[in-house]
Biopython code that builds the backbone (N, CA, C, O; Angstrom):
import numpy as np
from Bio.PDB.StructureBuilder import StructureBuilder

atoms = [
    (1, "MET", "N", (-77.407, 6.388, -103.018)),
    (1, "MET", "CA", (-77.340, 7.830, -103.246)),
    (1, "MET", "C", (-75.937, 8.234, -103.683)),
    (1, "MET", "O", (-75.786, 9.109, -104.536)),
    (2, "ALA", "N", (-74.909, 7.611, -103.113)),
    (2, "ALA", "CA", (-73.545, 7.948, -103.513)),
    (2, "ALA", "C", (-73.328, 7.656, -104.995)),
    (2, "ALA", "O", (-72.736, 8.463, -105.711)),
    (3, "SER", "N", (-73.803, 6.514, -105.446)),
    (3, "SER", "CA", (-73.662, 6.166, -106.865)),
    (3, "SER", "C", (-74.416, 7.148, -107.755)),
    (3, "SER", "O", (-73.915, 7.554, -108.803)),
    (4, "LEU", "N", (-75.622, 7.530, -107.335)),
    (4, "LEU", "CA", (-76.387, 8.522, -108.106)),
    (4, "LEU", "C", (-75.640, 9.854, -108.156)),
    (4, "LEU", "O", (-75.632, 10.531, -109.185)),
    (5, "GLY", "N", (-75.021, 10.219, -107.053)),
    (5, "GLY", "CA", (-74.254, 11.457, -107.016)),
    (5, "GLY", "C", (-73.071, 11.426, -107.968)),
    (5, "GLY", "O", (-72.809, 12.393, -108.682)),
    (6, "GLU", "N", (-72.366, 10.314, -107.970)),
    (6, "GLU", "CA", (-71.226, 10.199, -108.889)),
    (6, "GLU", "C", (-71.672, 10.288, -110.342)),
    (6, "GLU", "O", (-71.019, 10.942, -111.154)),
    (7, "VAL", "N", (-72.784, 9.632, -110.672)),
    (7, "VAL", "CA", (-73.304, 9.696, -112.044)),
    (7, "VAL", "C", (-73.639, 11.139, -112.407)),
    (7, "VAL", "O", (-73.472, 11.545, -113.557)),
    (8, "ALA", "N", (-74.112, 11.918, -111.429)),
    (8, "ALA", "CA", (-74.460, 13.323, -111.669)),
    (8, "ALA", "C", (-73.232, 14.231, -111.677)),
    (8, "ALA", "O", (-73.358, 15.435, -111.900)),
    (9, "GLY", "N", (-72.039, 13.663, -111.435)),
    (9, "GLY", "CA", (-70.808, 14.464, -111.482)),
    (9, "GLY", "C", (-70.330, 14.969, -110.138)),
    (9, "GLY", "O", (-69.383, 15.754, -110.082)),
    (10, "ALA", "N", (-70.960, 14.541, -109.047)),
    (10, "ALA", "CA", (-70.539, 14.985, -107.710)),
    (10, "ALA", "C", (-69.287, 14.224, -107.275)),
    (10, "ALA", "O", (-69.060, 13.085, -107.684)),
    (11, "ARG", "N", (-68.492, 14.873, -106.447)),
    (11, "ARG", "CA", (-67.315, 14.240, -105.842)),
    (11, "ARG", "C", (-67.770, 13.679, -104.495)),
    (11, "ARG", "O", (-68.158, 14.438, -103.607)),
    (12, "ILE", "N", (-67.725, 12.372, -104.340)),
    (12, "ILE", "CA", (-68.207, 11.688, -103.139)),
    (12, "ILE", "C", (-66.997, 11.059, -102.441)),
    (12, "ILE", "O", (-66.494, 10.034, -102.901)),
    (13, "PRO", "N", (-66.520, 11.653, -101.335)),
    (13, "PRO", "CA", (-65.323, 11.090, -100.681)),
    (13, "PRO", "C", (-65.595, 9.779, -99.947)),
    (13, "PRO", "O", (-64.691, 8.953, -99.820)),
    (14, "THR", "N", (-66.813, 9.572, -99.464)),
    (14, "THR", "CA", (-67.166, 8.339, -98.758)),
    (14, "THR", "C", (-68.683, 8.219, -98.749)),
    (14, "THR", "O", (-69.392, 9.221, -98.851)),
    (15, "ASP", "N", (-69.172, 7.005, -98.629)),
    (15, "ASP", "CA", (-70.627, 6.838, -98.660)),
    (15, "ASP", "C", (-71.177, 6.180, -97.406)),
    (15, "ASP", "O", (-72.383, 5.951, -97.317)),
    (16, "ASP", "N", (-70.342, 5.876, -96.455)),
    (16, "ASP", "CA", (-70.845, 5.155, -95.287)),
    (16, "ASP", "C", (-70.431, 5.862, -94.003)),
    (16, "ASP", "O", (-71.264, 6.504, -93.364)),
    (17, "ARG", "N", (-69.217, 5.762, -93.629)),
    (17, "ARG", "CA", (-68.717, 6.393, -92.407)),
    (17, "ARG", "C", (-67.994, 7.692, -92.768)),
    (17, "ARG", "O", (-67.127, 7.715, -93.641)),
    (18, "THR", "N", (-68.362, 8.747, -92.092)),
    (18, "THR", "CA", (-67.834, 10.072, -92.393)),
    (18, "THR", "C", (-67.395, 10.739, -91.104)),
    (18, "THR", "O", (-68.072, 10.636, -90.081)),
    (19, "ILE", "N", (-66.276, 11.413, -91.154)),
    (19, "ILE", "CA", (-65.810, 12.202, -90.014)),
    (19, "ILE", "C", (-66.314, 13.625, -90.206)),
    (19, "ILE", "O", (-66.167, 14.200, -91.285)),
    (20, "ILE", "N", (-66.909, 14.194, -89.160)),
    (20, "ILE", "CA", (-67.402, 15.569, -89.223)),
    (20, "ILE", "C", (-66.641, 16.401, -88.205)),
    (20, "ILE", "O", (-66.480, 16.004, -87.051)),
    (21, "THR", "N", (-66.176, 17.565, -88.652)),
    (21, "THR", "CA", (-65.478, 18.502, -87.770)),
    (21, "THR", "C", (-66.087, 19.886, -87.924)),
    (21, "THR", "O", (-66.748, 20.182, -88.919)),
    (22, "VAL", "N", (-65.854, 20.730, -86.920)),
    (22, "VAL", "CA", (-66.198, 22.143, -87.013)),
    (22, "VAL", "C", (-64.881, 22.897, -86.862)),
    (22, "VAL", "O", (-64.225, 22.831, -85.823)),
    (23, "GLU", "N", (-64.510, 23.616, -87.922)),
    (23, "GLU", "CA", (-63.242, 24.341, -87.955)),
    (23, "GLU", "C", (-63.502, 25.786, -88.345)),
    (23, "GLU", "O", (-64.028, 26.060, -89.423)),
    (24, "ASP", "N", (-63.136, 26.699, -87.474)),
    (24, "ASP", "CA", (-63.350, 28.130, -87.727)),
    (24, "ASP", "C", (-64.806, 28.417, -88.101)),
    (24, "ASP", "O", (-65.079, 29.258, -88.957)),
    (25, "GLY", "N", (-65.735, 27.715, -87.455)),
    (25, "GLY", "CA", (-67.149, 27.927, -87.703)),
    (25, "GLY", "C", (-67.712, 27.172, -88.887)),
    (25, "GLY", "O", (-68.925, 27.173, -89.093)),
    (26, "ASP", "N", (-66.857, 26.520, -89.677)),
    (26, "ASP", "CA", (-67.315, 25.763, -90.837)),
    (26, "ASP", "C", (-67.454, 24.290, -90.479)),
    (26, "ASP", "O", (-66.588, 23.720, -89.816)),
    (27, "VAL", "N", (-68.543, 23.680, -90.919)),
    (27, "VAL", "CA", (-68.748, 22.247, -90.711)),
    (27, "VAL", "C", (-68.178, 21.529, -91.926)),
    (27, "VAL", "O", (-68.535, 21.830, -93.065)),
    (28, "MET", "N", (-67.285, 20.575, -91.668)),
    (28, "MET", "CA", (-66.597, 19.855, -92.739)),
    (28, "MET", "C", (-66.853, 18.357, -92.615)),
    (28, "MET", "O", (-66.979, 17.825, -91.512)),
    (29, "ALA", "N", (-66.925, 17.688, -93.761)),
    (29, "ALA", "CA", (-67.022, 16.224, -93.820)),
    (29, "ALA", "C", (-65.723, 15.699, -94.419)),
    (29, "ALA", "O", (-65.161, 16.287, -95.343)),
    (30, "TRP", "N", (-65.263, 14.585, -93.871)),
    (30, "TRP", "CA", (-64.013, 13.981, -94.327)),
    (30, "TRP", "C", (-64.255, 12.520, -94.662)),
    (30, "TRP", "O", (-64.953, 11.812, -93.936)),
    (31, "GLY", "N", (-63.681, 12.082, -95.754)),
    (31, "GLY", "CA", (-63.782, 10.686, -96.139)),
    (31, "GLY", "C", (-62.983, 9.803, -95.191)),
    (31, "GLY", "O", (-62.061, 10.263, -94.517)),
    (32, "THR", "N", (-63.352, 8.538, -95.152)),
    (32, "THR", "CA", (-62.668, 7.551, -94.316)),
    (32, "THR", "C", (-62.393, 6.305, -95.148)),
    (32, "THR", "O", (-62.930, 6.165, -96.247)),
    (33, "PRO", "N", (-61.574, 5.411, -94.644)),
    (33, "PRO", "CA", (-61.354, 4.153, -95.375)),
    (33, "PRO", "C", (-62.514, 3.172, -95.243)),
    (33, "PRO", "O", (-62.506, 2.123, -95.888)),
    (34, "TRP", "N", (-63.510, 3.492, -94.423)),
    (34, "TRP", "CA", (-64.661, 2.601, -94.239)),
    (34, "TRP", "C", (-65.757, 3.020, -95.199)),
    (34, "TRP", "O", (-66.363, 4.081, -95.042)),
    (35, "HIS", "N", (-65.999, 2.210, -96.160)),
    (35, "HIS", "CA", (-66.987, 2.567, -97.180)),
    (35, "HIS", "C", (-68.017, 1.462, -97.307)),
    (35, "HIS", "O", (-67.793, 0.322, -96.902)),
    (36, "GLY", "N", (-69.143, 1.829, -97.878)),
    (36, "GLY", "CA", (-70.206, 0.858, -98.134)),
    (36, "GLY", "C", (-70.072, 0.340, -99.546)),
    (36, "GLY", "O", (-69.124, -0.381, -99.856)),
    (37, "SER", "N", (-71.007, 0.698, -100.405)),
    (37, "SER", "CA", (-71.009, 0.206, -101.785)),
    (37, "SER", "C", (-70.058, 0.996, -102.684)),
    (37, "SER", "O", (-69.705, 0.534, -103.768)),
    (38, "LEU", "N", (-69.647, 2.170, -102.246)),
    (38, "LEU", "CA", (-68.731, 2.999, -103.039)),
    (38, "LEU", "C", (-67.314, 2.452, -102.866)),
    (38, "LEU", "O", (-66.748, 2.521, -101.776)),
    (39, "VAL", "N", (-66.756, 1.919, -103.923)),
    (39, "VAL", "CA", (-65.426, 1.320, -103.820)),
    (39, "VAL", "C", (-64.355, 2.394, -103.703)),
    (39, "VAL", "O", (-63.419, 2.259, -102.915)),
    (40, "ARG", "N", (-64.491, 3.460, -104.485)),
    (40, "ARG", "CA", (-63.517, 4.542, -104.385)),
    (40, "ARG", "C", (-63.786, 5.339, -103.126)),
    (40, "ARG", "O", (-64.936, 5.578, -102.757)),
    (41, "LYS", "N", (-62.723, 5.743, -102.478)),
    (41, "LYS", "CA", (-62.847, 6.562, -101.280)),
    (41, "LYS", "C", (-61.697, 7.542, -101.267)),
    (41, "LYS", "O", (-60.718, 7.366, -101.992)),
    (42, "SER", "N", (-61.806, 8.576, -100.446)),
    (42, "SER", "CA", (-60.790, 9.611, -100.413)),
    (42, "SER", "C", (-60.767, 10.244, -99.030)),
    (42, "SER", "O", (-61.812, 10.377, -98.393)),
    (43, "PRO", "N", (-59.587, 10.637, -98.557)),
    (43, "PRO", "CA", (-59.518, 11.347, -97.284)),
    (43, "PRO", "C", (-59.817, 12.840, -97.421)),
    (43, "PRO", "O", (-59.701, 13.586, -96.449)),
    (44, "GLU", "N", (-60.202, 13.278, -98.620)),
    (44, "GLU", "CA", (-60.471, 14.697, -98.851)),
    (44, "GLU", "C", (-61.650, 15.177, -98.010)),
    (44, "GLU", "O", (-62.542, 14.409, -97.650)),
    (45, "GLY", "N", (-61.622, 16.466, -97.713)),
    (45, "GLY", "CA", (-62.721, 17.074, -96.980)),
    (45, "GLY", "C", (-63.522, 18.005, -97.872)),
    (45, "GLY", "O", (-63.059, 18.441, -98.925)),
    (46, "ALA", "N", (-64.739, 18.301, -97.424)),
    (46, "ALA", "CA", (-65.608, 19.220, -98.146)),
    (46, "ALA", "C", (-66.540, 19.877, -97.140)),
    (46, "ALA", "O", (-66.931, 19.252, -96.155)),
    (47, "PRO", "N", (-66.900, 21.141, -97.381)),
    (47, "PRO", "CA", (-67.862, 21.785, -96.467)),
    (47, "PRO", "C", (-69.233, 21.141, -96.593)),
    (47, "PRO", "O", (-69.628, 20.698, -97.671)),
    (48, "ILE", "N", (-69.949, 21.097, -95.486)),
    (48, "ILE", "CA", (-71.299, 20.528, -95.465)),
    (48, "ILE", "C", (-72.302, 21.665, -95.545)),
    (48, "ILE", "O", (-72.235, 22.618, -94.769)),
    (49, "ARG", "N", (-73.229, 21.564, -96.482)),
    (49, "ARG", "CA", (-74.314, 22.549, -96.592)),
    (49, "ARG", "C", (-75.599, 22.050, -95.950)),
    (49, "ARG", "O", (-76.394, 22.843, -95.444)),
    (50, "ARG", "N", (-75.807, 20.721, -95.971)),
    (50, "ARG", "CA", (-76.986, 20.083, -95.394)),
    (50, "ARG", "C", (-76.624, 18.660, -94.989)),
    (50, "ARG", "O", (-75.710, 18.052, -95.547)),
    (51, "ILE", "N", (-77.352, 18.145, -94.017)),
    (51, "ILE", "CA", (-77.212, 16.742, -93.647)),
    (51, "ILE", "C", (-78.569, 16.087, -93.858)),
    (51, "ILE", "O", (-79.596, 16.573, -93.383)),
    (52, "PHE", "N", (-78.548, 14.973, -94.581)),
    (52, "PHE", "CA", (-79.767, 14.218, -94.815)),
    (52, "PHE", "C", (-79.645, 12.839, -94.186)),
    (52, "PHE", "O", (-78.637, 12.154, -94.358)),
    (53, "LEU", "N", (-80.671, 12.442, -93.461)),
    (53, "LEU", "CA", (-80.821, 11.065, -93.022)),
    (53, "LEU", "C", (-81.682, 10.400, -94.084)),
    (53, "LEU", "O", (-82.775, 10.878, -94.388)),
    (54, "LEU", "N", (-81.199, 9.308, -94.645)),
    (54, "LEU", "CA", (-81.842, 8.710, -95.813)),
    (54, "LEU", "C", (-82.921, 7.709, -95.424)),
    (54, "LEU", "O", (-82.732, 6.880, -94.533)),
    (55, "GLN", "N", (-84.053, 7.804, -96.109)),
    (55, "GLN", "CA", (-85.190, 6.911, -95.867)),
    (55, "GLN", "C", (-85.792, 6.552, -97.220)),
    (55, "GLN", "O", (-86.446, 7.388, -97.843)),
    (56, "GLN", "N", (-85.582, 5.313, -97.687)),
    (56, "GLN", "CA", (-86.200, 4.923, -98.952)),
    (56, "GLN", "C", (-87.710, 4.967, -98.799)),
    (56, "GLN", "O", (-88.264, 4.569, -97.774)),
    (57, "SER", "N", (-88.361, 5.463, -99.845)),
    (57, "SER", "CA", (-89.801, 5.703, -99.787)),
    (57, "SER", "C", (-90.394, 5.517, -101.178)),
    (57, "SER", "O", (-89.678, 5.202, -102.129)),
    (58, "ASP", "N", (-91.687, 5.709, -101.291)),
    (58, "ASP", "CA", (-92.328, 5.620, -102.606)),
    (58, "ASP", "C", (-92.411, 6.976, -103.296)),
    (58, "ASP", "O", (-92.984, 7.082, -104.381)),
    (59, "GLY", "N", (-91.851, 8.009, -102.687)),
    (59, "GLY", "CA", (-91.822, 9.342, -103.280)),
    (59, "GLY", "C", (-90.641, 10.122, -102.737)),
    (59, "GLY", "O", (-90.021, 9.722, -101.752)),
    (60, "ASP", "N", (-90.335, 11.231, -103.381)),
    (60, "ASP", "CA", (-89.198, 12.064, -102.984)),
    (60, "ASP", "C", (-89.698, 13.301, -102.257)),
    (60, "ASP", "O", (-90.530, 14.045, -102.776)),
    (61, "ARG", "N", (-89.181, 13.515, -101.042)),
    (61, "ARG", "CA", (-89.511, 14.734, -100.311)),
    (61, "ARG", "C", (-88.504, 14.928, -99.192)),
    (61, "ARG", "O", (-87.830, 13.990, -98.767)),
    (62, "VAL", "N", (-88.418, 16.160, -98.727)),
    (62, "VAL", "CA", (-87.506, 16.526, -97.648)),
    (62, "VAL", "C", (-88.332, 16.924, -96.438)),
    (62, "VAL", "O", (-89.259, 17.727, -96.541)),
    (63, "GLU", "N", (-87.990, 16.359, -95.301)),
    (63, "GLU", "CA", (-88.658, 16.663, -94.032)),
    (63, "GLU", "C", (-87.618, 17.277, -93.084)),
    (63, "GLU", "O", (-86.784, 16.562, -92.528)),
    (64, "LEU", "N", (-87.671, 18.602, -92.903)),
    (64, "LEU", "CA", (-86.716, 19.276, -92.028)),
    (64, "LEU", "C", (-86.903, 18.862, -90.582)),
    (64, "LEU", "O", (-88.011, 18.538, -90.157)),
    (65, "MET", "N", (-85.806, 18.875, -89.826)),
    (65, "MET", "CA", (-85.838, 18.518, -88.408)),
    (65, "MET", "C", (-85.531, 19.721, -87.550)),
    (65, "MET", "O", (-84.733, 20.582, -87.922)),
    (66, "LEU", "N", (-86.167, 19.773, -86.407)),
    (66, "LEU", "CA", (-85.780, 20.764, -85.407)),
    (66, "LEU", "C", (-84.389, 20.411, -84.889)),
    (66, "LEU", "O", (-84.048, 19.231, -84.809)),
    (67, "PRO", "N", (-83.582, 21.409, -84.538)),
    (67, "PRO", "CA", (-82.232, 21.122, -84.039)),
    (67, "PRO", "C", (-82.209, 20.161, -82.848)),
    (67, "PRO", "O", (-81.310, 19.325, -82.759)),
    (68, "SER", "N", (-83.174, 20.262, -81.937)),
    (68, "SER", "CA", (-83.176, 19.373, -80.771)),
    (68, "SER", "C", (-83.328, 17.909, -81.193)),
    (68, "SER", "O", (-82.679, 17.031, -80.624)),
    (69, "ARG", "N", (-84.173, 17.643, -82.175)),
    (69, "ARG", "CA", (-84.319, 16.273, -82.672)),
    (69, "ARG", "C", (-83.091, 15.862, -83.476)),
    (69, "ARG", "O", (-82.651, 14.715, -83.394)),
    (70, "ALA", "N", (-82.536, 16.790, -84.252)),
    (70, "ALA", "CA", (-81.384, 16.480, -85.095)),
    (70, "ALA", "C", (-80.195, 16.020, -84.252)),
    (70, "ALA", "O", (-79.508, 15.070, -84.627)),
    (71, "VAL", "N", (-79.943, 16.678, -83.121)),
    (71, "VAL", "CA", (-78.837, 16.256, -82.241)),
    (71, "VAL", "C", (-79.045, 14.808, -81.816)),
    (71, "VAL", "O", (-78.110, 14.009, -81.862)),
    (72, "LYS", "N", (-80.249, 14.468, -81.407)),
    (72, "LYS", "CA", (-80.544, 13.102, -80.955)),
    (72, "LYS", "C", (-80.385, 12.093, -82.090)),
    (72, "LYS", "O", (-79.793, 11.029, -81.908)),
    (73, "GLU", "N", (-80.921, 12.437, -83.265)),
    (73, "GLU", "CA", (-80.847, 11.516, -84.401)),
    (73, "GLU", "C", (-79.402, 11.289, -84.847)),
    (73, "GLU", "O", (-79.025, 10.168, -85.190)),
    (74, "LEU", "N", (-78.601, 12.343, -84.842)),
    (74, "LEU", "CA", (-77.193, 12.181, -85.213)),
    (74, "LEU", "C", (-76.432, 11.400, -84.145)),
    (74, "LEU", "O", (-75.579, 10.574, -84.468)),
    (75, "PHE", "N", (-76.737, 11.659, -82.883)),
    (75, "PHE", "CA", (-76.032, 10.983, -81.794)),
    (75, "PHE", "C", (-76.207, 9.467, -81.867)),
    (75, "PHE", "O", (-75.240, 8.726, -81.694)),
    (76, "VAL", "N", (-77.425, 9.002, -82.120)),
    (76, "VAL", "CA", (-77.650, 7.553, -82.146)),
    (76, "VAL", "C", (-77.003, 6.884, -83.357)),
    (76, "VAL", "O", (-76.917, 5.657, -83.405)),
    (77, "ARG", "N", (-76.551, 7.662, -84.326)),
    (77, "ARG", "CA", (-75.889, 7.111, -85.511)),
    (77, "ARG", "C", (-74.369, 7.132, -85.412)),
    (77, "ARG", "O", (-73.681, 6.680, -86.328)),
    (78, "LEU", "N", (-73.849, 7.647, -84.323)),
    (78, "LEU", "CA", (-72.401, 7.695, -84.135)),
    (78, "LEU", "C", (-71.838, 6.316, -83.851)),
    (78, "LEU", "O", (-72.503, 5.461, -83.267)),
    (79, "ILE", "N", (-70.610, 6.120, -84.272)),
    (79, "ILE", "CA", (-69.883, 4.918, -83.864)),
    (79, "ILE", "C", (-68.988, 5.370, -82.720)),
    (79, "ILE", "O", (-67.978, 6.042, -82.930)),
    (80, "GLN", "N", (-69.366, 4.998, -81.533)),
    (80, "GLN", "CA", (-68.632, 5.423, -80.350)),
    (80, "GLN", "C", (-68.350, 4.218, -79.467)),
    (80, "GLN", "O", (-69.243, 3.417, -79.191)),
    (81, "PRO", "N", (-67.106, 4.095, -79.028)),
    (81, "PRO", "CA", (-66.860, 3.113, -77.964)),
    (81, "PRO", "C", (-67.474, 3.665, -76.680)),
    (81, "PRO", "O", (-68.044, 4.756, -76.685)),
    (82, "ARG", "N", (-67.364, 2.938, -75.606)),
    (82, "ARG", "CA", (-67.878, 3.482, -74.349)),
    (82, "ARG", "C", (-67.240, 4.841, -74.112)),
    (82, "ARG", "O", (-66.030, 5.011, -74.263)),
    (83, "LEU", "N", (-68.060, 5.789, -73.745)),
    (83, "LEU", "CA", (-67.588, 7.160, -73.594)),
    (83, "LEU", "C", (-67.398, 7.532, -72.132)),
    (83, "LEU", "O", (-68.197, 7.181, -71.264)),
    (84, "HIS", "N", (-66.336, 8.238, -71.896)),
    (84, "HIS", "CA", (-66.105, 8.877, -70.608)),
    (84, "HIS", "C", (-67.039, 10.086, -70.572)),
    (84, "HIS", "O", (-67.327, 10.644, -71.631)),
    (85, "PRO", "N", (-67.524, 10.514, -69.414)),
    (85, "PRO", "CA", (-68.442, 11.664, -69.369)),
    (85, "PRO", "C", (-67.906, 12.919, -70.066)),
    (85, "PRO", "O", (-68.681, 13.670, -70.659)),
    (86, "VAL", "N", (-66.607, 13.151, -70.002)),
    (86, "VAL", "CA", (-66.039, 14.327, -70.687)),
    (86, "VAL", "C", (-66.162, 14.170, -72.199)),
    (86, "VAL", "O", (-66.503, 15.127, -72.894)),
    (87, "GLU", "N", (-65.889, 12.973, -72.713)),
    (87, "GLU", "CA", (-66.023, 12.725, -74.146)),
    (87, "GLU", "C", (-67.478, 12.856, -74.591)),
    (87, "GLU", "O", (-67.761, 13.399, -75.659)),
    (88, "LEU", "N", (-68.387, 12.361, -73.774)),
    (88, "LEU", "CA", (-69.809, 12.474, -74.080)),
    (88, "LEU", "C", (-70.214, 13.940, -74.181)),
    (88, "LEU", "O", (-70.913, 14.331, -75.116)),
    (89, "HIS", "N", (-69.780, 14.745, -73.227)),
    (89, "HIS", "CA", (-70.082, 16.180, -73.239)),
    (89, "HIS", "C", (-69.522, 16.834, -74.507)),
    (89, "HIS", "O", (-70.210, 17.627, -75.150)),
    (90, "GLU", "N", (-68.289, 16.506, -74.863)),
    (90, "GLU", "CA", (-67.668, 17.110, -76.056)),
    (90, "GLU", "C", (-68.375, 16.663, -77.336)),
    (90, "GLU", "O", (-68.521, 17.450, -78.272)),
    (91, "THR", "N", (-68.810, 15.412, -77.380)),
    (91, "THR", "CA", (-69.535, 14.913, -78.553)),
    (91, "THR", "C", (-70.860, 15.652, -78.714)),
    (91, "THR", "O", (-71.202, 16.085, -79.815)),
    (92, "LEU", "N", (-71.596, 15.795, -77.631)),
    (92, "LEU", "CA", (-72.871, 16.519, -77.697)),
    (92, "LEU", "C", (-72.656, 17.991, -78.046)),
    (92, "LEU", "O", (-73.451, 18.571, -78.785)),
    (93, "ARG", "N", (-71.604, 18.592, -77.528)),
    (93, "ARG", "CA", (-71.291, 19.990, -77.855)),
    (93, "ARG", "C", (-71.010, 20.141, -79.352)),
    (93, "ARG", "O", (-71.474, 21.089, -79.984)),
    (94, "LEU", "N", (-70.248, 19.201, -79.910)),
    (94, "LEU", "CA", (-69.953, 19.246, -81.342)),
    (94, "LEU", "C", (-71.236, 19.084, -82.164)),
    (94, "LEU", "O", (-71.446, 19.811, -83.135)),
    (95, "LEU", "N", (-72.084, 18.142, -81.780)),
    (95, "LEU", "CA", (-73.341, 17.957, -82.511)),
    (95, "LEU", "C", (-74.219, 19.201, -82.448)),
    (95, "LEU", "O", (-74.862, 19.556, -83.436)),
    (96, "GLU", "N", (-74.251, 19.859, -81.305)),
    (96, "GLU", "CA", (-75.021, 21.101, -81.194)),
    (96, "GLU", "C", (-74.453, 22.167, -82.122)),
    (96, "GLU", "O", (-75.216, 22.901, -82.751)),
    (97, "GLN", "N", (-73.129, 22.266, -82.221)),
    (97, "GLN", "CA", (-72.508, 23.225, -83.142)),
    (97, "GLN", "C", (-72.882, 22.897, -84.587)),
    (97, "GLN", "O", (-73.180, 23.793, -85.376)),
    (98, "VAL", "N", (-72.864, 21.623, -84.921)),
    (98, "VAL", "CA", (-73.189, 21.202, -86.288)),
    (98, "VAL", "C", (-74.612, 21.613, -86.643)),
    (98, "VAL", "O", (-74.833, 22.236, -87.681)),
    (99, "VAL", "N", (-75.589, 21.268, -85.786)),
    (99, "VAL", "CA", (-76.983, 21.553, -86.140)),
    (99, "VAL", "C", (-77.321, 23.035, -86.058)),
    (99, "VAL", "O", (-78.321, 23.468, -86.631)),
    (100, "GLU", "N", (-76.510, 23.821, -85.358)),
    (100, "GLU", "CA", (-76.695, 25.280, -85.374)),
    (100, "GLU", "C", (-76.284, 25.871, -86.712)),
    (100, "GLU", "O", (-76.806, 26.908, -87.123)),
    (101, "ARG", "N", (-75.351, 25.216, -87.393)),
    (101, "ARG", "CA", (-74.785, 25.761, -88.626)),
    (101, "ARG", "C", (-75.320, 25.110, -89.901)),
    (101, "ARG", "O", (-75.275, 25.711, -90.974)),
    (102, "VAL", "N", (-75.828, 23.873, -89.779)),
    (102, "VAL", "CA", (-76.211, 23.098, -90.957)),
    (102, "VAL", "C", (-77.616, 22.530, -90.751)),
    (102, "VAL", "O", (-77.872, 21.888, -89.732)),
    (103, "PRO", "N", (-78.529, 22.754, -91.695)),
    (103, "PRO", "CA", (-79.856, 22.144, -91.570)),
    (103, "PRO", "C", (-79.752, 20.619, -91.666)),
    (103, "PRO", "O", (-78.950, 20.082, -92.429)),
    (104, "VAL", "N", (-80.575, 19.946, -90.883)),
    (104, "VAL", "CA", (-80.650, 18.480, -90.907)),
    (104, "VAL", "C", (-82.074, 18.108, -91.290)),
    (104, "VAL", "O", (-83.035, 18.695, -90.791)),
    (105, "ALA", "N", (-82.203, 17.130, -92.177)),
    (105, "ALA", "CA", (-83.525, 16.713, -92.653)),
    (105, "ALA", "C", (-83.511, 15.229, -92.971)),
    (105, "ALA", "O", (-82.456, 14.616, -93.132)),
    (106, "VAL", "N", (-84.703, 14.670, -93.057)),
    (106, "VAL", "CA", (-84.866, 13.317, -93.584)),
    (106, "VAL", "C", (-85.149, 13.471, -95.074)),
    (106, "VAL", "O", (-86.029, 14.233, -95.475)),
    (107, "LEU", "N", (-84.399, 12.744, -95.884)),
    (107, "LEU", "CA", (-84.658, 12.708, -97.316)),
    (107, "LEU", "C", (-85.392, 11.401, -97.601)),
    (107, "LEU", "O", (-84.792, 10.326, -97.614)),
    (108, "HIS", "N", (-86.693, 11.512, -97.829)),
    (108, "HIS", "CA", (-87.490, 10.368, -98.259)),
    (108, "HIS", "C", (-87.278, 10.283, -99.767)),
    (108, "HIS", "O", (-87.499, 11.258, -100.486)),
    (109, "PHE", "N", (-86.846, 9.114, -100.243)),
    (109, "PHE", "CA", (-86.442, 9.072, -101.652)),
    (109, "PHE", "C", (-86.685, 7.713, -102.285)),
    (109, "PHE", "O", (-86.768, 6.681, -101.619)),
    (110, "ARG", "N", (-86.797, 7.768, -103.613)),
    (110, "ARG", "CA", (-86.692, 6.598, -104.474)),
    (110, "ARG", "C", (-85.287, 6.667, -105.049)),
    (110, "ARG", "O", (-84.816, 7.772, -105.319)),
    (111, "PRO", "N", (-84.591, 5.562, -105.250)),
    (111, "PRO", "CA", (-83.219, 5.627, -105.753)),
    (111, "PRO", "C", (-83.161, 6.001, -107.237)),
    (111, "PRO", "O", (-82.900, 5.160, -108.097)),
    (112, "THR", "N", (-83.411, 7.277, -107.511)),
    (112, "THR", "CA", (-83.408, 7.791, -108.876)),
    (112, "THR", "C", (-82.615, 9.096, -108.914)),
    (112, "THR", "O", (-82.388, 9.706, -107.869)),
    (113, "PRO", "N", (-82.195, 9.527, -110.088)),
    (113, "PRO", "CA", (-81.495, 10.816, -110.187)),
    (113, "PRO", "C", (-82.319, 11.993, -109.641)),
    (113, "PRO", "O", (-81.748, 12.966, -109.148)),
    (114, "ALA", "N", (-83.640, 11.914, -109.724)),
    (114, "ALA", "CA", (-84.484, 13.000, -109.206)),
    (114, "ALA", "C", (-84.289, 13.188, -107.710)),
    (114, "ALA", "O", (-84.328, 14.317, -107.221)),
    (115, "ALA", "N", (-84.082, 12.109, -106.981)),
    (115, "ALA", "CA", (-83.868, 12.208, -105.532)),
    (115, "ALA", "C", (-82.544, 12.918, -105.236)),
    (115, "ALA", "O", (-82.470, 13.743, -104.326)),
    (116, "PHE", "N", (-81.508, 12.598, -106.000)),
    (116, "PHE", "CA", (-80.232, 13.277, -105.790)),
    (116, "PHE", "C", (-80.367, 14.746, -106.136)),
    (116, "PHE", "O", (-79.828, 15.595, -105.426)),
    (117, "ALA", "N", (-81.069, 15.064, -107.203)),
    (117, "ALA", "CA", (-81.294, 16.459, -107.597)),
    (117, "ALA", "C", (-82.052, 17.209, -106.494)),
    (117, "ALA", "O", (-81.760, 18.377, -106.234)),
    (118, "LEU", "N", (-83.001, 16.564, -105.856)),
    (118, "LEU", "CA", (-83.739, 17.189, -104.744)),
    (118, "LEU", "C", (-82.797, 17.488, -103.592)),
    (118, "LEU", "O", (-82.899, 18.545, -102.969)),
    (119, "ALA", "N", (-81.893, 16.586, -103.304)),
    (119, "ALA", "CA", (-80.964, 16.771, -102.191)),
    (119, "ALA", "C", (-79.995, 17.921, -102.428)),
    (119, "ALA", "O", (-79.682, 18.660, -101.495)),
    (120, "VAL", "N", (-79.520, 18.085, -103.639)),
    (120, "VAL", "CA", (-78.536, 19.133, -103.912)),
    (120, "VAL", "C", (-79.189, 20.438, -104.348)),
    (120, "VAL", "O", (-78.526, 21.475, -104.392)),
    (121, "GLY", "N", (-80.483, 20.399, -104.670)),
    (121, "GLY", "CA", (-81.206, 21.562, -105.165)),
    (121, "GLY", "C", (-81.433, 22.550, -104.126)),
    (121, "GLY", "O", (-82.033, 23.593, -104.386)),
]
sb = StructureBuilder()
sb.init_structure("model")
sb.init_model(0)
sb.init_chain("A")
sb.init_seg("    ")
for serial, (resi, resn, name, xyz) in enumerate(atoms, 1):
    if name == "N":
        sb.init_residue(resn, " ", resi, " ")
    sb.init_atom(name, np.array(xyz, "f"), 0.0, 1.0, " ", f" {name:<3s}", serial, name[0])
structure = sb.get_structure()
């Protein structure tokens, strides 16, 4: 999807590991040095309008998630060392803030430009 986005002219700071923050009510994504297939990476940030969990499929469609499920799905995808209970509480609080402000969905897709267009549309 990152490669398809770049071909479509999107600025993709990272394609694998992303730092998410909530600043002044805005949800932001930040690039990291840990990348997947995207060789170029950047520490730049960008506001998040939607979060998609990617699922390759035989067709393109978006399946919205309830916030309660979205928190759980995002939590299991975190890279976390063993957490102290205070850190766990803060992580869950941040995820709740994120899903209150940004819709989360599963993007069922074929790796084609149409799938990227569906995601940004």
